[in-house]
N, C-alpha and C positions, 0 to 999 in steps of 0.2 A: 642556437642557444648552447652555452657551455654546460658541461656536466655539473660544476659547482652551482651554477645558476638554477638548474633543475632541482637540486637538493635544497637550495635556499628557499625556492618557491614552495616546495613540498612541505618543508618545515614550517613556513609561515602559515600555510593552509591548515596544518594540524594545530598550530597554536591558536589560530582564530577559531577553529572548531572547538577546542578545549575551552576557550574563553566564552564561546556561545553556550556551551553546556553549563558552565558555572553561572552565566547570566540567567539561564532559564531556571536553575535550581534556586537562585536567590530572588529573582523578580518575576518568574513565570512568564517571561517574554521569550517566545520560541526563537531558535537560532536560524531558522530557514531563510528569512529575508537577509540576514547578515551574510550567510554563505552565498546566496544568489548574488548579492552586491559585490562580494569579492570576485566572483566569476565574471561579472560585468566589467569590473576594473581591469582584470587580467586579459579579457578577451576584446570586446568591442571598444573599450576605452584606450588601453595601452597597446593593444595588438601584440601582446607577448606570444600568444598562440593563435594560429590562423583557424578560423571556423571551418574551412573546408577540410582541414586535417582532422579536426575533432569529430565531425559528423559520422564518419564510418564506425567510430567506436561506440556510438550510442546504444545499439542493441545489446552489445556484450557487457559494457559497464552497467547499463541500466538493469539488465536481467540479473547480473551478479549481485548488485545492491538489493534488488527485490528479494532474491532467494535468501540472502543473509538476514534480512529483516523479517521475512516470513517465518524462518526457523526460530528466530528470537521471539516473535509474536506467538508462535505455537507453544513454546516453552513457558510462556507467561499465562497460558490459559488453564483453567481448572475444568476438568472433564464434566463434573456435575453441573457447573454453570453453563457450559456449552450445550449439553443435552437439554437443559431446561429452557434455554433461550434460542435454540436453533430455529424453531418455527418462526419466531418473530424476526430473527436475522434474515432468514430466507425471504420472508414477505417484504421486509424493508428493502432488501437488496433488489429484488425483482421490481418493486415499484419505483425506486430511485433511478435505477438504470433505464428502465423502460420509459418513464416519464421524461427523464433528461434527454434521452435519445430523440424522442419525438418532438420535444420542445425546441431543442437546438436545431434539429432538422427543419422544422417549420419556420423558425426565425431566419435561418440562413437562406432557405429557399425564397422567402418573401423579400429579403433585403438584397439578395444578389442575383436571383433568377437562376441559380445553379440547378442542374438536374436533380431529380428526386433521390436517386441512388447516391450521388455525391453528398447531398445534404444528410442523408441517413448515415453515411459513412463518417462524416464529421461529428454527427450526434453520438455515434458509438464511441468514437475516439475520446470525446469529452464527457462521457456518461458516468465514469466510475471515479470514486474517491481513491486517493493514493494510500495504499498500505504502508509505503515507505515513509509517509508523513504522519498518518493517523495513528498507527500502532505505537511509535515512540512517544507521540504526544499524549495519548490517553494513558499510557503506562506511567508517565511522569505527573499527570494531572491528578488532582483530588476529585474523585467522583465515585459513584456507586459501582461496585464490581459488576453488577448486572449490566449497567450502561457501557462499561468498558468492554465487556464480553461481546455485546451486540455490535459495537462499533468496530471491534477487531474482526469479527466474523464478516461483517458487511464489507469492509475494505478488501478482505481476502476473496470473498465470493464475487464482489463487484469487479475486481481485477480479472478474475477468471472469465466471468460472463462477457466483459468488454473485449478481452483478447479473442475469445471464440467468436463473438458476434462480428467483430471487424474482419477477422480472417475469413469467415463465411461470406460476408459481403464482398470482399476483395475477390474471393474465388468465384462468386456468382458473376461479378462484373467482367471477369476475364473469360469465364466459361458459363454463360447463362444456362439456367436449369429451372425446371418447374417443380422439383422434388422438395417442396418446402417442409413437409412433415419429416423427411429424413434429416434435414438440416437442424430442425428444432430438437429432434431426438438425439442427434449427434452432440448438440450443446449440453443437454442434460446428461448424456452418457459420459461426456468428458469430465464433468464435475464429479459425478458419482464414481467414475473410475479412479479419479484422483484421490477421493476419500478412501477407497478400498486399498489402493496401492500404498498410500501413506500409512494407513493403519497396520497393514501386514508388514511393511518394511520397518515400522517403528517397533513392533513386537519382536521381530527377528533381531534387530539391532540391540534392543534392550536385553535380550538373552545373551548376545555376544558380549556386550559390555559387562554383564554380570559374571562372565567366565574369565575375561582377560584382566579384569580389575584395573588398577591404575598403572598400566604399562606405559612406557615412554611414548609420547606422541599420540595418545589415544584420542585426543581432540581432533587431530588431523585426520585420523581414520574416520571419525564421525563426519567431518566435513566432506571427505571423499565419498562416504556413503550417501550423503545428501545430494551431491552432484550426480552420482550414478542414479539415484532415485528420480531426480528431475529428468535426466536424459531418457531413462527407461519409460517413464510415464508419457513423455512427449512422443517417443517412438511408437507407442500404442495409441496415440491421438487422445490421451487423457490430459487433464490439467496438471502440469507439473507444479504449478504454484500452490494449488490446493493440496497436492500430495506432500509437499514440503511442510506446509502449515500443520497438517494432521500428523506427520512424522514427528515434528517438534512437540506437539501436544501429547502424543503417545509416550515419548521418552520422559517427559516431565511428570506424567501421571502414572508412571509404571507401578508404583505400589498400590494405587487405587484400582488399576485395571487388573493386576495379577490376583488380587483378592477375589475377584468375581469369576476367575477361571478354575476349573477342577484341579485339585492338587495332584502332583505327579505320583505315580504308583510307588507305594512303599513309604510315603510321607503323609502325615495327617493334615498338614497345612503347608502353604508356601512360606518360604523364608523371604518375606517381602522386603527386608532391609537390603537384600542383594540388588533389588531393582530400583532403588532410589537414584535419581540422576545426580551424578557427582557435581559438586559446586564448581570444580575446576572447569568443566565444560561451559557452565553458565558464564563464569567470569571471563574466560578466554574468548568466548563467542561475543560477549558484549564489547570487548576491546576491538575485535576484528570488524564487527558491524559498525562501530563508531568510525573507523577509518574509511570503510566503504561508503557510508552515508555522507560524511563530510566531503569527500572528493567528488561524489556524484552531484551534489547540489552546487558546488563550485563549478563543476564541469557544465551543468545545466545553464548557469549564468553566462558562461563563455559562449554558448550557442546563440545568444540573442543577436538578431540582425537588425540594426537600427534603420537600414535603408528601406525596410518594409513598412515602417511606421508612418501613417498618414491619418488625416482626420477621418476619412472613411473607414480605415482599418480600426482606429480607436472606437468609432461609433459602433461598428459591427461587433467588436470584441466586448464592449460594454453591454450590449443587448444580450449576447450569448451568456455572459456571466449572470445577468439578471434572471434570465429564464432558467438557468441551472439552479439557482437558489430558490426560485419560485417553485419549480418542480419538486425540489427536495422538501420544501415546507409542506406542499400538498401530500407528498408520500408519508412524511412523519405524522401528519394529522390523520391520514387514512389508516395508518397502523393503530392509532389511538381509537378511531371509530370502530375498528375491527375487534377491539376487545382488550388491547394492552394498555393498561392505565399509565398515564404519564403526568408527572407533576410539571408545572410550567418551567422550572429550572432545568429539569432533564430534557424537556422538549427543546429548549433553546440550545443546549449542548448538541443534541442530535441534529438540529438544523444547521448549526454553524460548522459542524465537522464535515465539510464538503470540499476540502482542498484537492486539486488535481496535481499530479506530479509524474511519477515514474512511468506508469502504464500509458498515460496520455502522451507523454513525450516520445516514447518508443513507438506506440501505435501510429502516431502522426507521420512517421517516416515510412510506414509500411506501404501505403498506396502508391506513393511516388516511386519507391523502389520496385514495385510490382508493375510499373509502366502504365499506370492509369493516369491519363492526361487531366490537367486542371486541379490536381491535388497537392501541388508543391507548396501552396500557401497555407495548407493545413498545419504545417510545422509552426509557422509564426502565430497563427491563432491559438494553437495549443500552448505556446510559451506565454502569450499574453494572459490566457486564462489561468495557467499555472501560477504566474507571478501575482496576479490580483487575488486569486482565491487563497493563496498562502498569506498574503498581507491581511486578508479578511480574517482568516482563522487565527492569525497572531493577535489581532485586536479582540477576537472572541475569547481567546484563552486568557488574556490579561483581564478582561472583564469578569470572566468566570472565577478566576483565582481571587480577585479582589472582592468579589461577592462572597466567596467562602470565608475570606479573612474577616469581612464585616460581620457575617453570621456568627463566627467563632467569638469575635470580640463582644457581641451582644449577649452571648450565652455564658461568658466567663464572669465570675464574681467581680464586682467593682468596675466592670466595663474594660478590664485590661485586655490588651491584644494577645493573640495566640503567639507562642514562641516560634 
């Protein structure tokens, strides 16, 4: 492929991504299926790029996109809402991930006769919702801030739980051990360590930003700090994903956090205006995240392998998708029974926000790369689930937004529609 052709394709992808964003703002139809379709056209259909060349890039491109979106998601969170809803987010995440893992494992074991550990491994891969999809969607949708906070936290916590669970299973299958308690504590410690790392790094960087002011390229410095935070967290076996989310939340809530800390010696109160996150960082990061997100979903569409599609494959994929949403429905209702009141409209949003994406695609490649036999097909199942769950969430978003338009029209004088 020539250099001009590469730039022409890149420009086309960005234009399609921009058109998809405008489409969502005007019609509330998510752009994810459109971006996936562009990838399918470029890859399996026109064969412009070979799938074997693209596969090795998945862990790097996927993680880069996830980190950018997690930082943006953290900056959109309000710390008071997070503290108020953290309990319910943790409960919902634990129930959705656990029930989905067990349901997918049971279905796959019964339909294929695969070993139990292989089935649990596939269950863990498909258990978590995608922060790369959920966070941008809920930030653009019209919904209660409480619901948005819960879904953002769930997607971040779910990604972390699934990553740790799959890696623990892979490690166990390669080197069997009976120290289950240590593995469970390791999972909890990884998440808690990520929270602490992210909060401390956020406070330190907030102080640095307050001192350097608007020096040239200070957004790039923040981006470098985020990458270093992720690398440091992972080197200590903590969740880098959670650390980046908390890092972003700490930066965006600097004024609220600093008010609660003791004032420095010699000053009656903090000068909180110094710790407000500059709008330049938010604006520039939104631009960079847009580029990463658009190219990732096009890239994901390129990875589709049509030769793996058969009636048996489609049947198994359909059952897996069904049990995923059934388990999510049970988890959401269980949270309601445990004491968190839900109106029917909110419950439907919580159930429908179950798209799989970035984490599932990356995790599906881990077992085969680790040399575990019989796991190569996991990638294809993951892609099928990702595609269908994203189409489902697209329909759910359209229905939700139209429902809100109808409610607004009914409440306006004379029955006129909302502007």
